[in-house]
C-alpha positions as semicolon CSV with decimal commas, in nm:
position;residue;x (nm);y (nm);z (nm)
1;M;-0,221;-2,904;-1,403
2;G;-0,457;-2,923;-1,676
3;D;-0,760;-2,709;-1,659
4;F;-0,720;-2,671;-1,276
5;Q;-0,925;-2,344;-1,144
6;P;-0,796;-2,248;-0,795
7;Q;-1,099;-2,251;-0,555
8;L;-0,927;-2,122;-0,200
9;T;-0,691;-1,858;-0,381
10;K;-0,863;-1,739;-0,696
11;R;-0,905;-1,388;-0,524
12;F;-0,541;-1,342;-0,456
13;G;-0,414;-1,080;-0,647
14;M;-0,713;-0,909;-0,714
15;K;-0,781;-0,541;-0,638
16;D;-0,969;-0,505;-0,284
17;S;-0,980;-0,876;-0,277
18;H;-1,085;-0,887;0,066
19;K;-1,372;-0,652;0,045
20;L;-1,755;-0,772;-0,028
21;K;-1,801;-0,607;-0,347
22;T;-1,499;-0,781;-0,523
23;Y;-1,632;-1,117;-0,345
24;L;-1,981;-1,070;-0,482
25;E;-1,851;-1,007;-0,832
26;S;-1,637;-1,293;-0,833
27;G;-1,913;-1,549;-0,717
28;G;-1,885;-1,491;-0,354
29;Y;-2,202;-1,627;-0,128
30;E;-2,349;-1,810;-0,431
31;S;-2,326;-2,138;-0,236
32;L;-2,581;-1,996;0,009
33;K;-2,870;-2,031;-0,274
34;K;-2,804;-2,415;-0,246
35;L;-2,742;-2,435;0,116
36;F;-3,065;-2,305;0,224
37;A;-3,263;-2,533;-0,035
38;M;-3,083;-2,849;0,139
39;T;-3,165;-2,996;0,492
40;P;-2,853;-2,962;0,782
41;E;-2,853;-3,339;0,733
42;Q;-2,781;-3,318;0,328
43;V;-2,534;-3,056;0,359
44;T;-2,334;-3,264;0,638
45;E;-2,359;-3,545;0,393
46;E;-2,209;-3,357;0,069
47;V;-1,952;-3,265;0,258
48;K;-1,866;-3,658;0,394
49;A;-1,933;-3,755;0,020
50;S;-1,658;-3,479;-0,108
51;G;-1,400;-3,656;0,081
52;L;-1,285;-3,305;0,276
53;K;-1,057;-3,381;0,538
54;G;-0,965;-3,159;0,802
55;R;-0,670;-2,931;0,707
56;G;-0,508;-2,844;1,024
57;G;-0,310;-3,138;1,030
58;A;-0,510;-3,445;1,180
59;G;-0,655;-3,518;0,811
60;F;-1,019;-3,644;0,969
61;S;-1,308;-3,638;0,755
62;A;-1,497;-3,313;0,793
63;G;-1,839;-3,435;0,742
64;M;-1,808;-3,737;0,974
65;K;-1,701;-3,490;1,273
66;W;-2,005;-3,276;1,213
67;G;-2,206;-3,558;1,242
68;F;-2,079;-3,641;1,590
69;V;-2,282;-3,328;1,730
70;P;-2,584;-3,478;1,936
71;K;-2,928;-3,428;1,753
72;G;-3,210;-3,242;1,933
73;G;-3,017;-3,140;2,252
74;A;-3,103;-2,835;2,458
75;K;-2,806;-2,690;2,476
76;P;-2,678;-2,459;2,216
77;V;-2,416;-2,596;1,964
78;Y;-2,092;-2,368;1,866
79;L;-1,868;-2,357;1,596
80;V;-1,488;-2,232;1,669
81;V;-1,246;-2,164;1,389
82;N;-0,883;-2,253;1,471
83;A;-0,732;-1,986;1,297
84;D;-0,418;-1,957;1,580
85;E;-0,172;-2,091;1,288
86;G;0,150;-2,117;1,498
87;E;0,310;-2,461;1,346
88;P;0,697;-2,331;1,285
89;G;0,719;-2,324;0,892
90;T;0,333;-2,291;0,828
91;F;0,216;-1,964;0,706
92;T;-0,113;-2,018;0,430
93;D;-0,430;-1,968;0,677
94;R;-0,288;-1,612;0,732
95;F;-0,261;-1,514;0,369
96;M;-0,628;-1,675;0,281
97;M;-0,785;-1,439;0,591
98;L;-0,585;-1,126;0,470
99;H;-0,690;-1,156;0,128
100;D;-1,035;-1,335;0,113
101;P;-1,174;-1,337;0,467
102;H;-1,556;-1,338;0,321
103;L;-1,471;-1,693;0,167
104;L;-1,377;-1,811;0,539
105;V;-1,738;-1,614;0,650
106;E;-1,920;-1,822;0,369
107;G;-1,771;-2,152;0,484
108;I;-1,858;-2,070;0,832
109;I;-2,231;-2,007;0,745
110;C;-2,247;-2,322;0,578
111;A;-2,075;-2,543;0,839
112;S;-2,298;-2,364;1,110
113;Y;-2,621;-2,433;0,914
114;A;-2,511;-2,799;0,910
115;I;-2,446;-2,824;1,309
116;G;-2,736;-2,624;1,409
117;C;-2,480;-2,332;1,502
118;H;-2,585;-1,997;1,559
119;T;-2,311;-1,848;1,731
120;A;-1,963;-1,878;1,573
121;Y;-1,597;-1,800;1,723
122;I;-1,286;-1,729;1,496
123;Y;-1,001;-1,770;1,740
124;V;-0,713;-1,567;1,568
125;R;-0,360;-1,612;1,661
126;G;-0,311;-1,292;1,865
127;E;0,010;-1,147;1,623
128;F;-0,209;-1,135;1,333
129;L;-0,336;-0,765;1,370
130;E;-0,403;-0,709;0,999
131;Q;-0,596;-1,043;0,967
132;I;-0,816;-0,952;1,244
133;K;-0,903;-0,603;1,137
134;R;-0,957;-0,780;0,763
135;L;-1,193;-1,029;0,941
136;E;-1,417;-0,782;1,156
137;A;-1,475;-0,579;0,863
138;A;-1,568;-0,860;0,640
139;I;-1,803;-0,958;0,937
140;A;-1,946;-0,590;0,948
141;E;-2,014;-0,597;0,570
142;A;-2,158;-0,940;0,550
143;K;-2,413;-0,851;0,808
144;E;-2,508;-0,486;0,666
145;A;-2,619;-0,712;0,340
146;G;-2,791;-0,979;0,501
147;Y;-2,545;-1,243;0,490
148;L;-2,503;-1,261;0,868
149;G;-2,778;-1,173;1,160
150;K;-3,114;-1,267;1,155
151;A;-3,301;-1,439;0,900
152;I;-3,021;-1,466;0,657
153;Q;-3,095;-1,397;0,279
154;G;-3,448;-1,475;0,368
155;S;-3,401;-1,776;0,536
156;N;-3,516;-1,907;0,881
157;F;-3,151;-1,940;0,977
158;D;-2,984;-1,677;1,219
159;L;-2,582;-1,669;1,284
160;E;-2,348;-1,435;1,461
161;I;-1,967;-1,449;1,432
162;W;-1,732;-1,295;1,699
163;V;-1,366;-1,263;1,617
164;H;-1,160;-1,383;1,920
165;R;-0,822;-1,282;1,966
166;G;-0,558;-1,528;2,155
167;A;-0,250;-1,455;2,331
168;G;0,023;-1,627;2,058
169;A;0,043;-1,930;2,245
170;Y;0,127;-2,251;2,031
171;I;-0,041;-2,479;2,248
172;C;-0,400;-2,284;2,159
173;G;-0,352;-2,464;1,825
174;E;-0,494;-2,776;2,025
175;E;-0,865;-2,762;1,997
176;T;-0,924;-2,799;2,382
177;G;-0,647;-2,563;2,447
178;L;-0,819;-2,326;2,224
179;I;-1,183;-2,404;2,380
180;E;-1,011;-2,359;2,734
181;S;-0,830;-2,013;2,603
182;L;-1,183;-1,894;2,438
183;E;-1,373;-1,945;2,792
184;G;-1,139;-1,693;2,918
185;K;-0,896;-1,985;3,108
186;K;-0,558;-2,097;3,088
187;G;-0,481;-2,251;2,753
188;Q;-0,425;-2,591;2,857
189;P;-0,590;-2,888;2,667
190;R;-0,848;-3,123;2,845
191;I;-0,849;-3,495;2,892
192;K;-1,049;-3,645;2,628
193;P;-1,337;-3,776;2,646
194;P;-1,590;-3,601;2,646
195;F;-1,459;-3,492;2,307
196;P;-1,566;-3,130;2,217
197;A;-1,884;-3,257;1,940
198;I;-2,035;-3,347;2,294
199;V;-1,890;-3,124;2,549
200;G;-1,695;-2,802;2,440
201;A;-1,695;-2,442;2,463
202;F;-1,926;-2,344;2,758
203;G;-1,999;-2,683;2,809
204;C;-2,167;-2,722;2,495
205;P;-2,149;-2,926;2,161
206;T;-1,860;-2,773;1,951
207;I;-1,705;-2,832;1,633
208;V;-1,353;-2,689;1,587
209;N;-1,238;-2,652;1,217
210;N;-0,944;-2,518;1,049
211;V;-0,948;-2,192;0,806
212;K;-0,880;-2,409;0,519
213;T;-1,118;-2,671;0,596
214;L;-1,425;-2,421;0,619
215;A;-1,330;-2,227;0,319
216;S;-1,315;-2,534;0,067
217;V;-1,713;-2,600;0,168
218;P;-1,864;-2,332;-0,055
219;W;-1,693;-2,446;-0,349
220;I;-1,807;-2,823;-0,239
221;L;-2,192;-2,682;-0,204
222;A;-2,182;-2,492;-0,517
223;N;-2,025;-2,747;-0,774
224;G;-2,137;-3,078;-0,570
225;A;-1,941;-3,350;-0,375
226;K;-1,870;-3,539;-0,688
227;A;-1,651;-3,240;-0,858
228;Y;-1,479;-3,203;-0,563
229;A;-1,352;-3,559;-0,493
230;A;-1,252;-3,574;-0,875
231;L;-0,971;-3,364;-0,788
232;G;-0,665;-3,482;-0,607
233;T;-0,618;-3,905;-0,597
234;P;-0,897;-4,142;-0,463
235;E;-0,776;-4,096;-0,110
236;S;-0,665;-3,744;-0,093
237;Q;-0,946;-3,554;-0,245
238;G;-0,987;-3,186;-0,340
239;T;-0,730;-2,911;-0,319
240;H;-0,476;-2,789;-0,052
241;V;-0,290;-2,438;-0,032
242;F;0,091;-2,580;-0,044
243;G;0,366;-2,374;0,105
244;I;0,730;-2,385;0,073
245;S;1,025;-2,223;0,238
246;G;1,365;-2,298;0,349
247;H;1,674;-2,366;0,090
248;V;1,473;-2,317;-0,231
249;N;1,500;-2,065;-0,520
250;Q;1,130;-1,935;-0,472
251;T;0,943;-1,937;-0,139
252;G;0,580;-1,893;-0,134
253;M;0,230;-2,092;-0,119
254;W;0,031;-2,228;-0,419
255;E;-0,327;-2,401;-0,425
256;L;-0,271;-2,758;-0,624
257;P;-0,459;-3,072;-0,637
258;F;-0,367;-3,377;-0,414
259;G;-0,074;-3,579;-0,581
260;M;0,214;-3,381;-0,696
261;P;0,535;-3,543;-0,681
262;M;0,735;-3,401;-0,396
263;M;1,027;-3,341;-0,610
264;D;0,843;-3,198;-0,897
265;F;0,672;-2,944;-0,627
266;I;1,036;-2,848;-0,532
267;R;1,154;-2,822;-0,873
268;D;0,860;-2,634;-1,029
269;Y;0,726;-2,416;-0,753
270;G;1,028;-2,381;-0,527
271;K;1,257;-2,320;-0,875
272;G;1,505;-2,587;-0,700
273;V;1,710;-2,644;-0,401
274;K;1,930;-2,303;-0,327
275;G;2,290;-2,364;-0,274
276;G;2,361;-2,713;-0,296
277;A;2,198;-3,064;-0,334
278;L;1,873;-3,154;-0,123
279;K;1,975;-3,305;0,212
280;A;1,626;-3,307;0,398
281;V;1,255;-3,207;0,393
282;I;1,018;-3,111;0,663
283;P;0,674;-3,205;0,494
284;G;0,442;-3,014;0,696
285;G;0,537;-2,823;0,978
286;S;0,795;-2,878;1,266
287;S;0,608;-3,151;1,448
288;C;0,624;-3,392;1,092
289;P;0,924;-3,662;1,131
290;V;1,196;-3,542;0,882
291;L;1,245;-3,735;0,531
292;T;1,568;-3,754;0,395
293;A;1,622;-3,654;0,015
294;K;1,619;-4,039;-0,082
295;E;1,286;-4,026;0,095
296;C;1,135;-3,766;-0,125
297;E;1,235;-3,924;-0,442
298;D;0,902;-4,130;-0,452
299;L;0,689;-3,914;-0,202
300;T;0,358;-3,726;-0,287
301;L;0,168;-3,459;-0,167
302;T;-0,105;-3,686;-0,027
303;Y;-0,186;-3,782;0,325
304;E;-0,147;-4,167;0,209
305;S;0,212;-4,102;0,079
306;M;0,317;-3,913;0,393
307;K;0,182;-4,213;0,607
308;S;0,381;-4,476;0,409
309;H;0,705;-4,281;0,428
310;G;0,707;-4,280;0,815
311;T;0,579;-3,932;0,845
312;M;0,276;-3,703;0,824
313;F;0,089;-3,453;0,606
314;G;0,048;-3,214;0,838
315;T;-0,018;-2,851;0,728
316;G;0,136;-2,931;0,394
317;C;0,390;-2,655;0,418
318;V;0,710;-2,788;0,332
319;T;1,088;-2,693;0,451
320;V;1,336;-2,770;0,241
321;M;1,717;-2,794;0,369
322;N;2,035;-2,836;0,149
323;E;2,349;-3,042;0,201
324;H;2,529;-2,791;0,374
325;T;2,229;-2,769;0,634
326;D;2,385;-2,838;0,999
327;M;2,081;-3,074;1,126
328;A;2,189;-3,070;1,489
329;K;2,168;-2,695;1,494
330;V;1,810;-2,687;1,312
331;L;1,679;-2,947;1,568
332;K;1,798;-2,714;1,848
333;N;1,601;-2,449;1,720
334;L;1,287;-2,676;1,724
335;T;1,351;-2,831;2,094
336;H;1,397;-2,445;2,199
337;F;1,074;-2,376;2,051
338;Y;0,899;-2,695;2,207
339;R;1,040;-2,642;2,551
340;D;0,950;-2,276;2,571
341;E;0,578;-2,357;2,432
342;S;0,503;-2,664;2,646
343;C;0,202;-2,563;2,854
344;G;0,345;-2,757;3,167
345;Q;0,041;-2,957;3,255
346;C;0,189;-3,271;3,172
347;T;0,526;-3,413;3,347
348;P;0,636;-3,619;3,053
349;C;0,601;-3,303;2,820
350;R;0,730;-3,036;3,070
351;E;1,022;-3,209;3,201
352;G;1,085;-3,406;2,895
353;S;1,099;-3,108;2,651
354;A;1,316;-2,937;2,870
355;W;1,560;-3,264;2,898
356;E;1,581;-3,286;2,509
357;D;1,667;-2,909;2,449
358;R;1,946;-2,940;2,737
359;L;2,077;-3,265;2,603
360;L;2,152;-3,126;2,311
361;K;2,281;-2,825;2,422
362;K;2,542;-3,031;2,573
363;V;2,595;-3,198;2,240
364;L;2,634;-2,846;2,086
365;S;2,873;-2,728;2,296
366;G;3,124;-3,032;2,262
367;E;3,030;-3,166;2,592
368;G;2,846;-3,461;2,472
369;S;2,867;-3,841;2,380
370;E;2,672;-4,111;2,243
371;K;2,530;-4,112;2,578
372;E;2,334;-3,799;2,534
373;L;2,207;-3,931;2,206
374;E;2,075;-4,236;2,355
375;L;1,914;-4,050;2,638
376;M;1,749;-3,826;2,410
377;L;1,587;-4,099;2,218
378;E;1,523;-4,259;2,556
379;T;1,319;-3,945;2,632
380;C;1,096;-3,951;2,327
381;D;0,992;-4,286;2,403
382;N;0,903;-4,149;2,751
383;M;0,699;-3,864;2,596
384;E;0,508;-3,991;2,282
385;G;0,156;-4,108;2,397
386;K;0,209;-4,039;2,754
387;T;0,033;-3,720;2,778
388;I;-0,317;-3,549;2,794
389;C;-0,257;-3,378;2,415
390;V;0,015;-3,477;2,124
391;F;0,243;-3,208;2,197
392;S;0,482;-3,395;2,352
393;S;0,474;-3,648;2,038
394;A;0,490;-3,336;1,817
395;L;0,863;-3,321;1,991
396;A;0,963;-3,673;1,987
397;F;0,855;-3,705;1,626
398;P;1,150;-3,461;1,495
399;V;1,381;-3,541;1,762
400;R;1,386;-3,921;1,673
401;S;1,396;-3,898;1,302
402;F;1,652;-3,603;1,297
403;I;1,915;-3,842;1,519
404;K;1,810;-4,167;1,355
405;K;1,846;-4,016;0,994
406;F;2,119;-3,751;1,043
407;R;2,328;-3,870;1,332
408;P;2,680;-3,786;1,186
409;D;2,556;-3,419;1,200
410;F;2,551;-3,464;1,574
411;E;2,837;-3,715;1,637
412;K;3,085;-3,445;1,485
413;Y;3,017;-3,259;1,823
414;F;3,144;-3,508;2,028
415;V;3,493;-3,383;2,021
416;K;3,503;-3,074;2,190
417;G;3,555;-2,743;1,941
418;A;3,446;-2,947;1,654
419;V;3,372;-2,685;1,340
420;S;3,014;-2,639;1,196
421;V;2,979;-2,751;0,843
422;P;3,034;-2,454;0,613
423;G;2,707;-2,223;0,549
424;A;2,535;-2,445;0,803
425;V;2,203;-2,316;0,969
426;S;2,284;-2,127;1,264
C-alpha cells in the first residue's frame, strides 16, 4: 500500500487512545484551526471536492447532502449521527467509537459548522454500553477543554452534542426511522419527500451522517480535498475501514484506500479462506446480493466495481463462505432476522418477510419443491421497491441472489430427510 498512513484508525493500539490527552498529542482537533478560518460554504465545498461519500451504505456525496439544508431559515438545524450499527456482518463503527471517540466529536464539530447546526445528536445502538460511556466521557473532556459549548476555541460558533441510546432496532439504522425514535416515537420510517434536510428531527432541517463519514472530515480539512481525493480511485476516493469475517484464517478490520482487489483482500488480510475453497462472498453486509467465487475474481473494493457486478458496496464489511457452506441455511438465518426486524408498517414487508422465512423453513424441512422456490422469488418481486423504506428490498436482494446463484443448495432438500453438506453452517 505504499506510504499510506491511516486516518481513521491511526490511534488504534495507542495507550488511552480514547482520552483527550492522547488525542491532542497525536494531532487531534488540529482541523479546527482551518475550520473557523473558512466560511460554512467553503467547508461544504471542500468536502464535496474531496469526493467523500456517505459511509453508511448509500454512497451519496456527503458535501452535496450538506448543501441541501436551506440557507437562512428561521428553524434550527440539527446534525444526527447514525451510530446504530446493526447490519449483520458489520462491526467497524463500534470500534471507532470505542478507541477514538474524539475523532467523531471533531468530525461532528466540522460538519455542524458547515450546516449551521448548534445541537447535534449521536444516536447509538442500545447494546453499545461501553461505546456510550466513551462518547459521553469524550464529550465532557472536549467541553471542559473548550472544544464544545460556547465560543468554541475563541470562535463565534457554539455547539452541544448529546448521546441518545436506541433500543436495538435494526430499522432505526434507516435515517427517518432513526429520527422518529430520537423524537420518542415508534421507530418507523417516514414517507419521503419531504427529506430530512428539509423536514427532519423535530420538524427542522436535519442531516444524518454515518460515523465513518464524519470521522473522515477532520483529515480532509487539515490536508485538503485534493490530498484526500488522491487516495483510492478516481470514482471511489479516500479510505474506508474494511472488515472481514466468516471462513477466513484471520478476521478483523483494516483501513485501506479504495481499489484493492477482493481476492487480494481475502488473501492478504483474511489470510486466505479457511476450511476449503472459496464458495461465496457477501461484500458489504447482509442486505447486499451475494457473489460467487467466480464473480470475485475481478472484483475490487470500490462502489463502481460492486455495482458492475450486480451488488452493492454497503458497509464494506466482507463475509466469506467456503465450499462446504450450506447456502440455504445461511439464507434461513437472514430471513429469520429480517422477519423479526421488520417494523410492520408496510404490508409487502411485514407479510413478505414472514412468507420468505416460512417458505424457506418448509424447504429445509424436506417438504418443499420448486414451487416454494419460485414463490419466494415472486415474493421478492412483490417486496422490492414497494414500501416506504428499502428494508423489504434489503431482504429481497439476498433471497433472489442466493436462490439464483446457489439453487442446488436448496434443491437438495426437496427429498425429505436430505443430508446437509458436511461442515455446513447450521
